[in-house]
C-alpha positions as CSV (number, residue, x, y, z in Angstrom):
1,X,25.5,27.3,25.4
2,X,24.1,24.9,22.9
3,X,26.3,21.9,22.2
4,X,26.3,19.5,19.2
5,X,24.6,16.7,21.2
6,X,22.0,19.3,22.6
7,X,21.4,20.2,18.9
8,X,20.5,16.6,18.1
9,X,18.4,16.1,21.2
10,X,16.4,19.3,20.6
11,X,16.1,19.5,16.8
12,X,16.7,16.1,15.1
13,X,16.0,13.2,17.5
14,X,12.7,14.7,18.7
15,X,11.5,15.1,15.1
16,X,12.5,11.4,14.4
17,X,10.5,10.5,17.5
18,X,7.4,12.3,16.3
19,X,7.7,10.9,12.8
20,X,8.2,7.4,14.2
21,X,4.8,7.7,16.1
22,X,3.1,9.0,12.9
23,X,4.5,6.3,10.7
24,X,4.0,3.5,13.2
25,X,1.1,1.9,11.4
26,X,3.1,1.7,8.1
27,X,6.5,0.6,9.5
28,X,7.2,-3.1,8.7
29,X,10.3,-5.2,8.3
30,X,10.7,-4.1,4.7
31,X,10.7,-0.4,5.6
32,X,13.1,-1.1,8.5
33,X,15.4,-3.0,6.2
34,X,15.2,-0.3,3.5
35,X,16.1,2.5,6.0
36,X,18.8,0.4,7.6
37,X,20.5,-0.4,4.3
38,X,20.3,3.3,3.1
39,X,21.7,4.5,6.4
40,X,24.6,2.1,6.4
41,X,25.5,3.0,2.9
42,X,25.2,6.7,3.7
43,X,27.5,6.3,6.7
44,X,30.2,4.4,4.8
45,X,30.1,6.6,1.8
46,X,30.0,9.9,3.7
47,X,32.6,9.3,6.3
48,X,35.7,9.6,4.1
49,X,34.3,12.6,2.2
50,X,33.3,14.4,5.4
51,X,36.7,13.8,7.0
52,X,38.4,15.1,3.8
53,X,36.4,18.3,3.8
54,X,37.2,19.0,7.4
55,X,40.8,18.1,6.9
56,X,40.9,20.7,4.1
57,X,39.4,23.2,6.5
58,X,36.2,23.8,4.7
59,X,34.4,23.8,8.0
60,X,35.4,23.4,11.7
61,X,33.9,22.8,15.1
62,X,34.2,24.5,18.5
63,X,36.0,21.9,20.7
64,X,33.9,22.8,23.7
65,X,30.7,22.1,21.8
66,X,31.4,18.4,20.8
67,X,31.8,15.2,22.8
68,X,34.8,13.8,21.0
69,X,36.6,13.6,17.7
70,X,37.1,10.5,15.6
71,X,39.5,11.1,12.7
72,X,38.7,14.7,11.9
73,X,35.0,14.7,12.6
74,X,33.0,14.9,15.9
75,X,31.0,11.9,17.0
76,X,27.8,13.9,16.6
77,X,28.7,14.5,13.0
78,X,28.8,10.7,12.3
79,X,25.4,10.6,14.1
80,X,24.1,13.2,11.7
81,X,24.8,10.8,8.7
82,X,22.3,8.3,10.2
83,X,19.9,10.9,11.7
84,X,19.3,12.8,8.4
85,X,18.8,9.5,6.5
86,X,16.2,8.2,9.1
87,X,14.4,11.6,9.4
88,X,14.0,12.1,5.7
89,X,13.2,8.4,5.0
90,X,10.4,8.5,7.6
91,X,9.0,11.7,6.1
92,X,9.2,10.3,2.6
93,X,7.3,7.2,3.7
94,X,4.3,9.4,4.6
95,X,4.6,11.2,1.2
96,X,5.1,8.4,-1.3
97,X,3.5,5.2,-0.1
98,X,0.0,6.0,-1.3
99,X,0.3,4.9,-5.0
100,X,0.4,1.3,-6.2
101,X,3.9,0.7,-7.6
102,X,3.0,-0.8,-11.0
103,X,1.1,2.5,-11.8
104,X,4.4,4.2,-11.8
105,X,6.1,1.9,-14.4
106,X,7.0,3.5,-17.8
107,X,6.5,1.0,-20.6
108,X,7.3,3.4,-23.4
109,X,10.9,2.6,-24.5
110,X,11.6,6.0,-26.2
111,X,10.5,8.2,-23.2
112,X,12.1,5.7,-20.8
113,X,15.5,6.1,-22.5
114,X,15.2,9.9,-22.6
115,X,14.3,10.1,-19.0
116,X,17.1,7.8,-18.1
117,X,20.0,9.1,-20.2
118,X,19.5,12.9,-20.5
119,X,19.9,13.5,-16.7
120,X,22.7,11.0,-16.5
121,X,24.6,12.8,-19.3
122,X,24.1,16.2,-17.5
123,X,25.2,14.7,-14.2
124,X,28.3,13.2,-15.8
125,X,29.2,16.7,-16.9
126,X,28.4,18.1,-13.4
127,X,30.8,15.4,-11.9
128,X,33.7,16.6,-14.2
129,X,33.0,20.2,-13.4
130,X,32.9,19.4,-9.7
131,X,36.3,17.8,-9.8
132,X,37.7,20.8,-11.5
133,X,36.3,23.1,-8.8
134,X,37.8,21.1,-5.9
135,X,40.9,23.3,-5.3
136,X,41.9,23.4,-1.7
137,X,41.8,26.9,-0.2
138,X,39.8,28.3,-3.1
139,X,36.2,29.7,-2.9
140,X,34.9,26.9,-5.1
141,X,36.3,24.1,-2.9
142,X,33.2,23.3,-0.8
143,X,30.8,23.4,-3.8
144,X,33.1,21.3,-5.9
145,X,33.4,18.7,-3.1
146,X,29.6,18.4,-2.9
147,X,29.1,18.1,-6.7
148,X,31.7,15.4,-7.3
149,X,30.5,13.5,-4.2
150,X,26.8,13.4,-4.9
151,X,26.7,13.2,-8.8
152,X,28.0,9.6,-9.2
153,X,25.5,8.4,-6.6
154,X,22.6,10.1,-8.3
155,X,23.7,8.7,-11.6
156,X,23.7,5.2,-10.3
157,X,20.3,5.6,-8.6
158,X,18.8,7.4,-11.5
159,X,19.8,4.6,-13.9
160,X,17.6,2.1,-12.0
161,X,14.7,4.3,-10.8
162,X,14.7,7.6,-12.5
163,X,11.6,6.8,-14.5
164,X,9.8,5.6,-11.4
165,X,10.8,8.7,-9.6
166,X,9.5,11.0,-12.3
167,X,6.1,9.2,-12.2
168,X,5.9,10.2,-8.5
169,X,7.5,13.6,-8.9
170,X,5.0,15.5,-6.9
171,X,5.0,13.5,-3.6
172,X,8.8,12.9,-4.1
173,X,9.4,16.6,-4.4
174,X,7.4,17.2,-1.2
175,X,9.4,14.4,0.5
176,X,12.6,16.3,-0.4
177,X,11.7,19.9,0.0
178,X,10.1,19.8,3.5
179,X,13.0,18.1,5.4
180,X,15.5,20.2,3.4
181,X,13.8,23.5,4.6
182,X,13.8,22.2,8.1
183,X,17.4,21.1,8.1
184,X,18.4,24.5,6.6
185,X,16.6,26.3,9.4
186,X,18.3,24.3,12.2
187,X,21.6,24.5,10.3
188,X,21.3,28.3,10.4
189,X,20.6,28.1,14.2
190,X,23.7,25.9,14.6
191,X,25.9,28.3,12.6
192,X,24.6,31.2,14.7
193,X,25.4,29.3,17.9
194,X,28.9,28.6,16.5
195,X,28.5,24.8,16.9
196,X,30.2,24.6,13.6
197,X,31.7,27.2,11.3
198,X,32.0,27.4,7.5
199,X,35.3,28.7,6.2
200,X,34.8,31.8,4.2
201,X,37.9,31.1,2.1
202,X,36.6,27.8,0.7
203,X,33.0,29.1,0.2
204,X,31.4,31.3,-2.4
205,X,30.1,33.5,0.4
206,X,26.7,33.7,-1.1
207,X,23.9,33.4,1.5
208,X,20.4,32.1,1.0
209,X,19.4,33.8,4.3
210,X,21.4,35.3,7.1
211,X,24.3,33.0,8.1
212,X,23.2,30.2,5.7
213,X,25.7,29.8,2.8
214,X,24.3,28.6,-0.5
215,X,26.5,25.4,-0.3
216,X,24.8,24.4,3.0
217,X,21.3,24.7,1.5
218,X,22.4,22.9,-1.6
219,X,24.0,20.2,0.5
220,X,20.8,19.4,2.4
221,X,18.7,19.4,-0.8
222,X,20.9,17.0,-2.8
223,X,21.5,14.7,0.2
224,X,17.7,14.5,0.7
225,X,17.4,13.9,-3.0
226,X,19.7,11.0,-2.7
227,X,17.9,9.6,0.3
228,X,14.4,9.8,-1.4
229,X,15.8,8.5,-4.6
230,X,17.4,5.6,-2.8
231,X,14.1,4.8,-1.2
232,X,12.5,5.1,-4.6
233,X,15.0,2.5,-6.0
234,X,13.9,0.1,-3.2
235,X,10.2,0.8,-3.8
236,X,10.6,0.3,-7.6
237,X,12.5,-3.0,-7.1
238,X,9.9,-4.3,-4.6
239,X,7.1,-3.2,-7.0
240,X,8.6,-5.1,-9.9
241,X,9.0,-8.2,-7.7
242,X,5.4,-8.0,-6.5
243,X,4.0,-7.2,-9.9
244,X,5.9,-9.9,-11.8
245,X,5.9,-12.7,-9.2
246,X,6.6,-15.5,-11.7
247,X,9.8,-13.7,-12.8
248,X,10.9,-12.8,-9.3
249,X,9.7,-15.7,-7.1
250,X,11.4,-14.9,-3.8
251,X,9.3,-13.3,-1.0
252,X,11.0,-10.8,1.3
253,X,13.7,-12.1,3.5
254,X,17.0,-10.8,4.8
255,X,19.1,-13.1,2.7
256,X,21.7,-12.8,0.0
257,X,19.4,-14.5,-2.5
258,X,16.7,-11.9,-1.9
259,X,19.1,-9.0,-2.1
260,X,20.3,-10.3,-5.5
261,X,16.7,-10.6,-6.7
262,X,16.1,-7.1,-5.4
263,X,19.1,-5.7,-7.3
264,X,18.1,-7.5,-10.4
265,X,14.6,-5.9,-10.2
266,X,16.2,-2.5,-9.6
267,X,18.3,-2.8,-12.7
268,X,15.4,-4.0,-14.9
269,X,13.9,-1.6,-17.3
270,X,10.1,-1.8,-17.0
271,X,9.5,-1.5,-20.7
272,X,11.1,-4.9,-21.1
273,X,8.5,-6.5,-18.8
274,X,5.1,-7.7,-20.1
275,X,2.9,-4.7,-20.3
276,X,-0.2,-6.9,-20.2
277,X,0.4,-7.6,-16.6
278,X,0.2,-3.9,-15.5
279,X,-2.6,-3.4,-18.0
280,X,-4.7,-6.0,-16.2
281,X,-3.9,-4.5,-12.8
282,X,-4.9,-1.0,-13.9
283,X,-8.2,-2.5,-15.1
284,X,-8.7,-4.1,-11.7
285,X,-8.0,-0.8,-10.0
286,X,-10.5,1.1,-12.1
287,X,-13.1,-1.5,-11.3
288,X,-12.6,-1.2,-7.6
289,X,-12.4,2.6,-7.7
290,X,-15.9,2.7,-9.2
291,X,-17.5,-0.3,-7.4
292,X,-16.3,0.2,-3.8
293,X,-15.1,3.6,-2.6
294,X,-14.9,2.2,1.0
295,X,-12.6,-0.6,-0.1
296,X,-10.6,1.8,-2.3
297,X,-10.0,4.1,0.7
298,X,-9.2,1.3,3.1
299,X,-6.8,-0.5,0.7
300,X,-4.3,2.4,0.9
301,X,-3.6,1.5,4.5
302,X,-2.0,-1.8,3.6
303,X,1.6,-2.3,2.4
304,X,1.9,-2.1,-1.4
305,X,2.2,-5.8,-2.1
306,X,-0.8,-6.8,0.0
307,X,-2.8,-3.9,-1.4
308,X,-2.1,-5.0,-5.0
309,X,-3.2,-8.6,-4.5
310,X,-6.3,-7.6,-2.5
311,X,-7.3,-5.3,-5.4
312,X,-6.8,-8.2,-7.9
313,X,-8.8,-10.6,-5.7
314,X,-11.6,-8.1,-4.9
315,X,-12.0,-7.0,-8.6
316,X,-12.3,-10.6,-9.7
317,X,-15.1,-11.1,-7.2
318,X,-16.7,-7.8,-8.2
319,X,-16.6,-8.5,-11.9
320,X,-17.9,-12.1,-11.7
321,X,-20.7,-10.9,-9.5
322,X,-21.6,-8.3,-12.0
323,X,-21.5,-10.9,-14.8
324,X,-24.4,-12.7,-13.0
325,X,-26.3,-9.7,-11.6
326,X,-26.1,-7.4,-14.7
327,X,-27.2,-10.0,-17.2
328,X,-31.0,-10.1,-17.8
329,X,-31.0,-13.2,-20.0
330,X,-31.3,-16.2,-17.6
331,X,-29.6,-18.6,-20.1
332,X,-26.6,-16.2,-20.5
333,X,-26.4,-15.9,-16.7
334,X,-26.0,-19.7,-16.5
335,X,-23.4,-19.6,-19.3
336,X,-21.4,-17.0,-17.4
337,X,-21.7,-19.0,-14.3
338,X,-20.5,-22.2,-16.0
339,X,-17.6,-20.2,-17.6
340,X,-16.5,-18.9,-14.3
341,X,-16.7,-22.4,-12.8
342,X,-14.6,-23.8,-15.7
343,X,-12.0,-21.1,-15.0
344,X,-11.8,-22.0,-11.3
345,X,-11.4,-25.7,-12.3
346,X,-8.5,-24.8,-14.5
347,X,-6.8,-22.6,-11.8
348,X,-7.0,-25.3,-9.2
349,X,-7.0,-28.6,-11.1
350,X,-3.9,-29.9,-9.5
351,X,-4.7,-29.1,-5.8
352,X,-4.8,-32.1,-3.5
353,X,-7.3,-30.7,-1.0
354,X,-9.7,-27.7,-0.5
355,X,-7.1,-25.7,1.3
356,X,-4.0,-26.9,-0.5
357,X,-1.7,-24.0,-1.6
358,X,1.6,-23.5,-3.3
359,X,4.5,-21.5,-1.9
360,X,6.3,-20.9,-5.2
361,X,4.8,-19.3,-8.4
362,X,3.8,-21.6,-11.1
363,X,2.8,-20.8,-14.7
364,X,-0.6,-22.1,-15.6
365,X,-1.3,-23.3,-19.1
366,X,-4.7,-21.7,-19.8
367,X,-6.1,-21.4,-23.2
368,X,-7.3,-17.8,-23.1
369,X,-8.9,-17.9,-26.6
370,X,-11.9,-19.8,-25.3
371,X,-12.5,-17.0,-22.7
372,X,-11.9,-14.1,-25.1
373,X,-15.1,-14.9,-27.1
374,X,-17.3,-14.8,-24.0
375,X,-15.7,-12.1,-21.8
376,X,-15.3,-8.4,-22.2
377,X,-11.8,-6.9,-22.1
378,X,-12.5,-5.8,-18.5
379,X,-13.6,-9.2,-17.4
380,X,-10.7,-10.9,-19.1
381,X,-8.2,-8.6,-17.4
382,X,-9.5,-9.6,-14.0
383,X,-9.4,-13.3,-14.9
384,X,-5.8,-13.1,-16.1
385,X,-4.7,-11.0,-13.1
386,X,-6.1,-13.6,-10.7
387,X,-4.4,-16.5,-12.5
388,X,-1.0,-14.9,-11.7
389,X,-1.6,-15.0,-7.9
390,X,-3.8,-18.1,-7.6
391,X,-0.9,-20.4,-6.7
392,X,-0.9,-19.3,-3.1
393,X,-4.7,-19.2,-2.8
394,X,-6.9,-22.2,-1.8
395,X,-9.8,-23.5,-3.9
396,X,-12.5,-23.9,-1.3
397,X,-13.5,-20.2,-1.0
398,X,-13.8,-19.9,-4.7
399,X,-16.2,-22.9,-4.8
400,X,-18.2,-21.2,-2.0
401,X,-18.3,-18.0,-4.0
402,X,-19.7,-19.9,-7.0
403,X,-22.3,-21.4,-4.6
404,X,-23.4,-17.9,-3.7
405,X,-23.7,-17.0,-7.4
406,X,-25.8,-20.1,-8.0
407,X,-28.1,-19.1,-5.1
408,X,-28.8,-15.8,-6.9
409,X,-29.3,-17.4,-10.3
410,X,-31.9,-19.8,-8.8
411,X,-33.6,-16.9,-7.1
412,X,-33.7,-18.8,-3.8
413,X,-35.5,-17.1,-0.9
414,X,-33.7,-16.6,2.4
415,X,-36.1,-18.2,4.9
416,X,-34.3,-17.7,8.2
417,X,-31.1,-16.5,9.8
418,X,-29.4,-19.8,9.1
419,X,-30.0,-19.3,5.4
420,X,-28.8,-15.7,5.7
421,X,-25.6,-16.7,7.4
422,X,-25.0,-19.5,4.9
423,X,-25.5,-17.1,1.9
424,X,-23.2,-14.5,3.6
425,X,-20.6,-17.2,4.1
426,X,-20.7,-18.0,0.4
427,X,-20.5,-14.5,-1.0
428,X,-18.4,-12.7,1.6
429,X,-17.0,-15.1,4.2
430,X,-15.2,-16.8,1.4
431,X,-13.6,-13.5,0.4
432,X,-12.6,-12.8,4.0
433,X,-10.8,-16.1,4.1
434,X,-9.0,-15.4,0.8
435,X,-7.9,-12.0,2.2
436,X,-6.2,-13.7,5.1
437,X,-4.2,-15.9,2.6
438,X,-3.2,-12.7,0.7
439,X,-2.0,-11.0,3.9
440,X,-0.1,-14.0,5.1
441,X,1.7,-14.6,1.8
442,X,2.5,-11.0,1.0
443,X,3.5,-10.0,4.5
444,X,7.3,-9.7,5.1
445,X,7.5,-12.0,8.1
446,X,8.8,-15.5,7.3
447,X,7.4,-17.1,10.4
448,X,3.8,-17.0,9.1
449,X,2.8,-20.4,7.8
450,X,0.1,-20.5,5.1
451,X,-1.7,-23.8,5.5
452,X,-2.9,-25.7,8.5
453,X,-1.9,-23.6,11.5
454,X,-4.5,-20.9,10.9
455,X,-7.8,-22.7,11.2
456,X,-8.9,-20.2,13.9
457,X,-8.0,-17.2,11.9
458,X,-9.7,-18.5,8.8
459,X,-12.9,-19.3,10.8
460,X,-13.0,-15.8,12.2
461,X,-12.3,-14.3,8.7
462,X,-15.4,-16.0,7.5
463,X,-17.2,-14.5,10.4
464,X,-15.9,-11.0,9.7
465,X,-16.9,-11.4,6.0
466,X,-20.4,-12.4,7.1
467,X,-20.6,-9.3,9.3
468,X,-19.7,-7.0,6.5
469,X,-22.1,-8.7,4.1
470,X,-24.9,-8.3,6.6
471,X,-24.2,-4.6,6.8
472,X,-24.3,-4.6,3.0
473,X,-27.7,-6.2,3.0
474,X,-29.0,-3.9,5.7
475,X,-28.0,-0.9,3.6
476,X,-29.3,-2.2,0.2
477,X,-32.8,-3.5,0.9
478,X,-34.2,-0.8,-1.4
479,X,-31.4,-1.0,-4.0
480,X,-31.5,-4.8,-4.2
481,X,-35.2,-4.8,-4.8
482,X,-35.4,-2.0,-7.3
483,X,-32.4,-2.9,-9.4
484,X,-32.2,-6.7,-9.1
485,X,-35.6,-7.8,-7.9
486,X,-34.1,-9.5,-4.9
487,X,-34.5,-9.5,-1.1
488,X,-32.0,-10.9,1.4
489,X,-34.1,-10.1,4.4
490,X,-35.1,-13.5,6.0
491,X,-38.8,-14.2,5.4
492,X,-39.1,-15.1,9.0
493,X,-38.6,-11.4,9.8
494,X,-41.6,-10.4,7.7
495,X,-45.1,-9.7,9.0
496,X,-46.8,-11.0,5.9
497,X,-44.3,-13.2,4.0
498,X,-46.3,-13.7,0.8
499,X,-47.3,-10.1,0.4
500,X,-43.9,-8.6,1.1
501,X,-42.0,-11.1,-1.1
502,X,-44.4,-10.1,-3.9
503,X,-43.6,-6.4,-3.3
504,X,-39.9,-6.8,-3.0
505,X,-39.2,-9.5,-5.6
506,X,-41.9,-9.1,-8.3
507,X,-43.2,-5.5,-8.0
508,X,-39.9,-4.0,-7.0
509,X,-41.6,-1.4,-4.9
510,X,-39.7,-1.6,-1.6
511,X,-40.7,1.9,-0.5
512,X,-44.4,0.8,-0.3
513,X,-43.4,-1.1,2.8
514,X,-42.8,2.2,4.6
515,X,-39.7,3.6,6.3
516,X,-40.7,2.1,9.7
517,X,-40.7,-1.5,8.4
518,X,-37.5,-1.0,6.3
519,X,-35.7,0.5,9.3
520,X,-36.9,-2.4,11.5
521,X,-35.5,-5.0,9.1
522,X,-32.3,-3.1,8.7
523,X,-31.8,-2.7,12.4
524,X,-32.3,-6.4,13.0
525,X,-29.7,-7.2,10.4
526,X,-27.3,-4.8,11.9
527,X,-27.7,-6.4,15.3
528,X,-26.8,-9.8,13.8
529,X,-23.8,-8.2,12.0
530,X,-22.6,-6.7,15.3
531,X,-22.7,-10.1,16.9
532,X,-20.6,-11.6,14.1
533,X,-18.1,-8.8,14.2
534,X,-17.6,-8.7,18.0
535,X,-16.9,-12.5,17.9
536,X,-14.4,-12.2,15.1
537,X,-12.3,-9.2,16.2
538,X,-10.0,-11.0,18.6
539,X,-8.5,-13.0,15.7
540,X,-6.9,-9.7,14.5
541,X,-4.1,-10.5,17.0
542,X,-3.2,-13.6,15.0
543,X,-2.6,-11.7,11.8
544,X,0.8,-10.4,10.7
545,X,1.7,-7.4,12.8
546,X,1.8,-4.9,9.9
547,X,-1.8,-5.8,8.8
548,X,-3.6,-5.5,12.2
549,X,-4.3,-1.8,12.2
550,X,-5.2,-1.8,8.5
551,X,-7.7,-4.7,8.9
552,X,-9.3,-3.0,11.9
553,X,-9.5,0.3,10.0
554,X,-10.9,-1.4,6.9
555,X,-13.7,-3.1,8.8
556,X,-14.5,0.1,10.8
557,X,-14.7,2.2,7.6
558,X,-17.0,-0.4,6.1
559,X,-19.1,-0.7,9.2
560,X,-19.3,3.1,9.4
561,X,-22.3,2.6,7.2
562,X,-24.1,1.3,10.3
563,X,-24.1,4.7,12.0
564,X,-25.2,6.3,8.7
565,X,-28.2,3.9,8.5
566,X,-29.2,4.2,12.2
567,X,-28.8,7.9,12.4
568,X,-31.0,8.6,9.4
569,X,-34.6,9.6,10.4
570,X,-35.8,7.6,7.4
571,X,-34.4,4.5,5.7
572,X,-31.8,5.8,3.3
573,X,-31.8,4.4,-0.3
574,X,-28.1,3.7,-0.1
575,X,-26.3,5.0,3.0
576,X,-22.7,6.2,2.4
577,X,-19.9,8.0,4.2
578,X,-18.1,11.1,3.1
579,X,-14.4,10.8,2.3
580,X,-13.6,12.9,5.3
581,X,-15.6,10.6,7.6
582,X,-13.8,7.6,6.2
583,X,-10.4,9.2,6.8
584,X,-11.3,10.1,10.4
585,X,-12.6,6.5,11.1
586,X,-9.4,5.1,9.5
587,X,-7.1,7.3,11.5
588,X,-8.9,6.5,14.8
589,X,-8.7,2.8,14.1
590,X,-5.0,3.0,13.0
591,X,-3.7,5.1,15.8
592,X,-6.0,4.5,18.8
593,X,-8.2,1.4,18.5
594,X,-5.4,-0.8,17.0
595,X,-3.1,-0.3,20.1
596,X,-4.9,-3.2,21.9
597,X,-4.0,-5.5,19.0
598,X,-0.4,-4.5,18.5
599,X,1.0,-4.4,22.0
C-alpha cells in the first residue's frame, strides 16, 4: 500500500535530490533566496485555498494513507506546496539561466504595452468567469476554484515580467511543460492508488488520460506557470539592477532595503530605462562572440551579474587591443594608444592609490564628444560600458594593460623568459586581476572584502592570466607572425636569433622554420604555462564559493588548447576545440574536478 509520504519519498523528494546535484554548480545565495521566497508565498497563498476546496469536498484523502490532518488537509499536502515549488524552480534554473538578462529587455513601448495589457485583460475576464463557476456541488466547482485562484497571481506577475517572459518563451515553456508532464504522471499513479480521490460531482469528468481529470492536468500546468513566472520576475528585477547599477546601487543582501530595490526593479518598465546601456552591452557581447569562442562558452557558467561585467571588461580589452593591432599606420597606432590612456586617466582621476576602489556607483562626467570623432561606434560602446562599472575596479591593471600595448607599438623583442612573463603580466595577468574584482563585487556574499585582504588571490590571478597568455602565444606563433609580424617566443629559445627574428618579424614566413622547430618552441612555452597554472590553482579556494567551479572550468576550457597543440602531428596554424569538447571539459571541471575546491 502506497501512502502519501511514500509517494513523496519515491516520486518527488528523489527528483529534487537529483536536480539539486545537477544544479549544484549554479546554486548561490540569490537562487536560494529566490526559491525560498517563492516557496513561502506559495505556502501562504495556497493553504486557505486548498483547505476550502477540501472542505467543499472537491477531493478527499484515504485516512490510512496520510500521517495527520491539519485543518482539512494532510501534512503531506502542505509539503507538496513547497515540494512542487522547489522541484519546478530547480528544473527552471537549468532551462532559463543561459541568456544574459539585458538581452531580454523590450525597449519598444508599443509592443511592451500590448504584451503587458492584452493578457492582463484576458486574465481579468478569466477571473470573473472563474468566480461564476465556483458553485459548490456543481461540476464546474473545481475548475472555477483553480481559475479564480491562479488568475490574479498571474496578472500581478505578468505586469512586471510578462515582456521578459515572452523574450525567453522557448526555455520558459520547456521549464513549465516537463515538470507538468511528470507531475501529471505521478498524480495519475496516486489517483490509481487511491491516495487521494477527485469528487466526480464537482469535476467536469473529462479525462486527459485514464484516471487523470482535465482539472488536475490544468492545475499542474498553471501552478508551474506561476512558479516559472515568479522566478522570471526575480530574474528580471535582478537583471535590471545589474544592468543599471547607478539607478539601483544596492548589491544583493537579505535586507529590507534590497527587497524594496528588487520590487522597484520588478515594477519598472524597461522601455523607460536608457536604451543606450543595453545597446552598449549587446555590442560588447557581439565582440566577444566573434573574438573568443572559448571565453563565450565559459562565460555562461558564471552567474548572470558576473557574466555581464566579465563580458564588458573582456570586450574593452579586446577592442583596445584590436585598435592597436589592426592599425597599420604607426602614427595612428600611437594616437589610439594615447586616446585609450586619456580615457583611463578620466576613469580613475580621483583614485588615491593603484588599488583604490569604490563600493557605491558614481556617475563620471566624461565628455564623450572628443571620443566620438576618433572611435568607431563599436569601440565607443565598449568604452561607455566600461565607464559604468569602473567604480569598483582598480587603476593599476589598466596601466599594466597600456604598458603591454606600448610594448607592441614599440616592437620590442622578448629576449628571455623574464621578458615573456613581464609581457604576459601586462596583457593578461592584469585582466586576471580585474576578473577577481568583478567576481568579488558581483558575488552575492557580503563577507567578501574588495580591497586589501586579497593580495594572495590577486597575485595568483596574475599568475593564472600569465599561464593562459602563454598558451595563447604557444598556439599563435604562426598567426602572430603572418598577420602582425610579431613573435613572442623568447630569442634565448632560438637556435639562430638573427635569422629567425628576420623570418618571423620581417619576412612573416614562420612555416619556413619547419614543424619540428615550431613544435619545440610551442612545447617549451606550454611547460612554462603549466608551471604558472599549477602554482595558481590553489587560490581558487579563496574565491567566492559560487565562482570556484566556473573559474576552474574556464581555465580548463582555455587550456584545452594545450592538448590540441600537443596531440597534433604537425604544428597547427591555430589550434582550437570543438564546441562538444569545450562542453565536456566544462562539465568535468564543474562536477568532478571542482569538488576539491568547494568542500
